[in-house]
N, C-alpha and C positions, 0 to 999 in steps of 0.2 A: 499467656504471660509466663506460665510455668516453664515452658521451653526456654524462654529468654532468661529466666532466673537460673536455669541450669547452665546455659551458655556463659552467662556472666560469672557464675561460680567457677567454671572451667578456666575462664580467662584469669580470674584472680588467683586460682591455684597455680597456674603457669607462672604468673608474675612472682608469686611467693617462692616457687621453686628456683626462680632465677634471682631471688633476693633483691627485687626492684620494686617491691611494694613501698609506697611512700607514705609518710605520716605528717599530720598536722600537729604542731606543738603550741597550744594556746599560751600566751604570755599575759602578764599583768604589768601595769605601769605604776611605779611608786608615785606619790604625789610630789610635785615640784611646783611651788607657788610662783605665779607669774607676776611681773611688775606691770601693773595696768597703765596703759597709756592715758594721759589726761584727755577728757572729752573735748576740751576747748582747743586742743592742739591737733591739727591734722597731719603733722609731720611724723614720719616713721621714727620710732625709737631705735637708736643704734647705740652700741656699747664698744668699749675699747679693749675688753678682755672677757674671758669666760665667766659666766654667771651660773647660779645654782640651776636654773631651768635648762641650761645646755646639757646637763648630765642626764636629763630625761630621755635623750636620744640614744644613750648607751647603757643606762642602768635599767634593768628589767627584773621581773620576778616570775617564777613558775611554781605551780602547785606541786606538792609532794607526789601526787599521783602521776602528773606529767613527767616529773623527774624520773620516777621509777620506770615508767614505760620507755623513756628514752634510754636509760641505762641498760634495760633488758632488751632493747631493740624490738619492742612490741609495736606492731602497726597500729596507728590511731587515725580516726577520722575527725579528731578535734573535740570529741565529746568526753575528754578526761574530766574527772571530778574537779570542779572549780567553785569559787565563791559565788553565791547568788548575788551578792552585793560587792562591787569592786572596792567600796570604801570600808567594808568590814574585814575582820581578820579570819582567814580560813581556819577551820578546826584543825586541819592537818598541817597548817603553816605554809609559808611561802619561802622559796629559796631565792636569794638574791644572786643575780648573774650580771657579769659585764658582757655587753654585746659586742662581739668582734666579727659579726657576719652580716651586718646590715649594709645598706647603700646610702645612708644619710651622711655623706662624707663631711659635710660642714656643720652638722648639728642644727640645721635651720628648721627642722620640723617642730621643734619645741620653742622657737623664738617668740617672744611676746608680740612683736610687730606682725608676725605671720598669723598668729592666733587672733590678734585683734582685727586684722584685715578681714579674715574669714567671718569673725563674729559680727562685725559691722554690716557686712553684706547680707548675712543670714537674717539679721534683725530687720534690715530694710527691705529685702526682696525674697526672703526664703531661699530656696535652691535656684531661683531664677526660672526662666522659660525652658521647658524640657522639649527638645526636638533636635533634629539635625541642624547643623550650622547653616544649611541652605534653606531651611524653612523658618525656624524662629529661635534657634539656639545660639545665634551669634550676637553678642552684645558689645557695648563700648568697653566693657571690662576685657573681653577677649581681644579686641583690637589694641588696647593699651599694652597688654602683655606681648602680643605679636611684635609690636614696634620695638619694645624693650629688648626682646630676644634677637630681632634682626640687627639691632645696633650692636649687641654683644657679640654676635657672630660675624659682624662686618659684611652683612648681606643686605640686599635691597628691600627684601620683605620676608615674611614668615607666615606659615600656616599652622595653626594649632590642630592637633589630632587627639582623639580620646586617650591613646596610649602611645608609647614609643614603638610598640609592636605594630600597631595599626599604621603608624607613620611610615615604617619601612615597607609594609605591605602595600600601602597606597602608592608610594613612589615607584616601587619595582613594577607594579602592574601598569602604571602609566608609561614607564619606559618601554614596556612591551607593546603598549598601544601605539606609540610613535612608530615602532618598527612595522606593525601590521598595516598602518596607513599607507606607507610608501612602497610596500612589497607588491609586486604585480600579482602574484598568486602564492598559495601556501607551499608549493613545491619549489619555487624560485625565491629564495630568501636572501639574495645578495644585497637587497636594499633594506633588509631587516635590521635587527639590533643584536650586537654581540655583547654579552655581559661577562665580565671577568671578575670572579669572586674569590676572596681569600678562603683557604680551606677551613679556617677556624672562625669564620664569620658567625654572628649571632643567628639563632633559629629564625628570628623574624625576617632577616634578610634572605635566608634560604627558602623559607615558605613563600616569600614575596616573589622570588625568582621562579619558583615552581608554578605559581599562578601566571606569571608573565609568559612562561613557556607554553601554556595552554592556549594562548592567543595565536600561536603560530609565528613563524618568521623570527624566532628568538633562538640564538645559539648561546650556550652557556659554557664557559671555560673556567675550570677551577685551578687556580695556581697554588703551589705549595706555600705553606704559611710564611708570610713575610719574605718570600723568595723573589726578589726583583729580577734576577737573571731568568728565572722560569717565566715570570710574567712578561718580560721583554720578548722572550722566544715565542710565546703564544700570540702576542700582539703582532710580531713580525710575520707570522704564518697566516694570520687572519686577514682576508681580503675585504671584509665588510667595512663600509665607511663609518657607520654609526657604532661607536664603541663606548661602553660604560665600564669603568672600574669601580668596584664598591668594596669598602673595607671598614671594619671597626677601627677606631682610632686607638683605643686602649682595650685590649682583649680581656673580657671579664673573668675568664677561667684561668688565664695564664699571667695576667698582670704585665704583659709586655706591650710595647707601642708598635703601631704600624710604621714602616720606614717612610715618614712623611716627606723628607727631603728628596729621597730617591723617587717616590711617587710623583712629586712635582716635576722632576727632571723628565721622567717618562711621559708625563702629560704634555710637556712642551714638545717632545719628540714625536709622539704618536697622535696628539690632538684628541684624546678621549675625554669623556665627561667624567670628572672625579667626584665620587659620592662617598662621604665619610659619615659613619655613625659615631657621633661623639658622646654617646650616652654616659660614659664613665669619666670623661674629661671636662665636661661642661661645668663651669664655675670653679673647678679645682685646679686645672692646668692653665698655664699662661699667666703673664704678668697681671692682666686685668680680668682673669677668669674666662677668657674667650675660648678656652679648651686646648686640646692637643695641637690643632693646626696653628694656633697663636703661639704656643710654646715652642714650636719648631720653625716659626717664621714663615708658615705656608698658608695662612688664612686666605690670601687672595687667589691661591691656586685651587682651592676647593670650590667646586661649582655648587654642590648641594650638601648642606650640613644637616644631618638628622640627629635629633636629640630627645631627651626625656625630661620630664619634670618630677619624676619619682625617685631620683637619686640625690645628687647634691642640692637640688632645689628643695627637696624635702616635702614635696606635695604629690601630685598625680597628673599624668597626661603626657603628651608627646608633641613634637613640633618638627617642621621642615623649614629650615632657613634657606632661602633661594631668591631668584629674581622674581619680579612681578609676573612675567610671562609663565614661568614654571608654576607659580602659585595658582594662576588662573586655570592652567591645564590640569593640575592635580585636583583642584576643587571641582573640576568639571568631569573628570574621568576616574579619579581615585576611589574605587568602590569602598575601601575600608574607611575612608573619610566620609563619603556621601551618605552611606547607609548606617552611620553610627550617630547616636545621640551625643551632642557636644558636652564637654565637661561642665559640671555645675559652676555657676558664677562664684560662689564662695571659695571654691578650690582655685579658680582662676585668679581671684583677688589675692588669695594667700600666696600663690606662686609669684605673682608680680611683686608683692612685698618681699618675698624671699630673694628674688633676683636683685632688687634694689639694695637690700641689706647686705647681700654678699659683696656687692661692689663697694659699699661704704665700710664694712667691717673687714678690712684687709687682713686683720690679725688671724682670721679663720684659715685663710690659705697658708699663711706662714706657719700656723700651728700644725696643720696636717702634714706639711713637709718636714717640720721638726720631728714629728712622730716617725716619719719614714726614715730620717737620718738616725734617730735613736735606735730603731729596730735593726737597722743595718750595722750600727756600731756594736750593739750588744750581741748580735748573732754571727756577725761576719758574713752574712748572706747579702750579696750585692743587689738588693732590690732597687728598682728604679721608679716604683709607683706605690700608691696607697693600697693596691690589690696584691696580696701576697699568696702565691700558690705553692704550698708545700706538698709535693708528691711523695706519698708514702708507699705506693704499690698496690697491694691487693685490697679488696673491699673490706675484708675482716680487719686488716691493719688500720685502715682509715677509720672504721667504726670504733675500734679499740682506742685510737688516739682521740677521737671526738668524745668518747665516754670519759676518758681520763680528764680532758679539759673541762667537761661538764662538772665532774666531781670537784675540780679545782675552782669552780665558780665562773667559768667562761662559756658563753654561748657561741660555739663554733661547730658548724655542721660538717659532716663528711660529704664530699662531692663524689658521686658514684655514677656508673653507667645508668641511663644512656647519656647523661650530661657530658661525661668524659669517657674515653676509651677504657676497656678492661685493663687492669694492672697499672693504670695511671690514676688511680683514686687518690684523693688529696684532701687536705684541710685548706679551705679557702678563707683567708683572714683579710678583713678590711679595716683600715685605720680611719679614724675620724678626728676632726678638729676638737671634738668634745672629749677625746681621750686625753689623759695626762701622761707625763713622763713616768710617774709611778705605775700607772696602768701598764705601760709597755714593759717595765721591769718585771712586774708580776706575770705578765703574759709570757715573756721569754723564759722565765724560770720554770713555769708550768710546762711549756713546750719541751724544755730540755730534759724533763723527766719522762717523756714518752717518745721523743724523737731526738736522736743524736745530732745536734745542730752543727757541731764542729768536727767531731771525730769521724763521722760517716762520710765527710767529703762532699759537700754540695758543689754542684757545678751548674752552669747555665747552658740551656739549649733554647734559642729563640726567647730568651728572657725569663725562662721558667726555672726556678731553683729545684733541683732534684736530689733525692737521696742516692 
């Protein structure tokens, strides 16, 4: 083991020299009282405006030691000095921060109906049966949520997965399996599968494609980010019949949309299977919260819609909205699904409540888009989504800007390699329905002190504002 200790130390030293050691920053939650649902009423509580508990999704606290480590850019494994009791006051005090780097876009994680749904199931069933969904981990709660998500995505059925990452992994490997079945041999892959992937797709899609390639008879084509001319050229030169085009709907590090209308036209022209990862658009985009495909009127042209429950739903898990045939195939051959323990029942019940609340409390979608408009008006940056990518250049510049925002009371992390390319380091800001207009004013004022929002001349390249 001493040799391994030495090798691990060498690896850490190398990462340190490259300035890519990452840190955990433990946070505290201030107390926000919930309005308890009456026990005699089984209907979900819904509200027509923001309440005190909604702020719990954007108001956090960190200890003074965590603050100092962050300011000094000291690597941390999360063992910063914290309170022994979350309800007690730390000797060194806590710093209040506004969270502008989370993914709880609608503020549903702190909704009383969501908390009550989880609490009721915990009290009745504990965590529920633990096991793969194919053994004993699939319950009526899971089925209810699947039906709700299928309806939201305008699909025949839906398959729940432990995470959004595993959902992409499961689907891509199954797509590769379809190609391996029809191919005569590994050297003749004409009957295999051709996968066309956007250059900036999420890591879960990339890793899923890599696993699919290992099955043989899978050819992968990477098209330039949102470049439909390039995609069309690749499709024209590919003679394989089975074609899959996969893309994020809303790109998490750039805040721009996939060209859904053009993709729909290309689908009609080339007859490929269109797979969309709508992780950041689900419940937020579209008139009914159906996501980016609904927003652009292309929901019927999307064959497979992959999503997550850990962002706008405010819970945890992933899903694949598809046909019943695809569902049966994925649950039979998708290794990331088959060999994973299913999501605990309380989380599933909470997610179902969140989806229902999001449909009824339409003010949440209106609120987040109001915040987008307010940021656009105050800064002059023509953002088009709730994900704002402010590219500042070098790693040191990004860290300096992040530290400044921290001192101003904002939790906004610097995004650095390997997440983004060198010299394209950025502040990634996310807006929430739980933010207020005053929050946006304070945010833009603090940003203007470390980044020249107007004078430096922002411009857009593929939807990303740059300095």
